[in-house]
N, C-alpha and C positions, 0 to 999 in steps of 0.2 A: 771709847769710841766707836758708836756703832755705825755700821754702813748700812746706806738705803740702797735696797735692790728693786728694780723698777721690774713690774709683771706686766706683761702685755695684757689688756682688757679682754684681748680675744679669748684667753683661758677659759673665761667664765662661760664660754661656749663650747668648749673643746670636749670632745668623747674619743676614746679610743675606739679603733675601728671596729666595726661587727665583726669580722673574724678573730680580732684579738680577744674579744669578749667571750665568743663562741668556743674557742679554745680554751679559754679559762673556765668557762662553765663545765665544759665536757670534762677535763681534767678532774675538777672539783666533784663532780657526779660522779665519775667513776670510782673517785676514792672513797665517797660516801656508801657506794654500793657494797664496798667489801673488796673490788679489786686493788692490788698491790701496783702502785707506780713503779716504773723503771727509774733508777737513779736519776737519768736524763729527763723523765717526766718530772720527777720531784723538784728537780732544780729549776725546769722551764715553769711550773706552777709556782714556785715561791717568787720565781725573777716577776711572772705576770701579777702576782699579788703586789708585790713591793710598787711594781710600776703603776697600778691601779691607785694605791694608796697614796703614793708621790701625786701624781696627778689629781686628785680628790683634795690632796691639802693645797695644791697650787690654784685650784678653781675656788675653794675657801678663801684663800688669801686675796687672790684677784678680786672675788665679790666683796670682801670687806673694804679693798682699797677703793672700789670702784663707789659703794656707798658713802665713805666720808668724804671722797672728793665733791 
């Protein structure tokens, strides 16, 4: 038996705050430029990437559900 999880339609318009996007961009650019990130920065970047991927998946699912309705 599968469960139905309702996803709010508002997620199709949700974006992470600009400051969060800027911080992730900063960390990724710094790493790409050859600077070693501290362990804390590595953990922060990994968490922000996971959050961005999760939110993207939720937006995609929400968009799909909206189109089917």
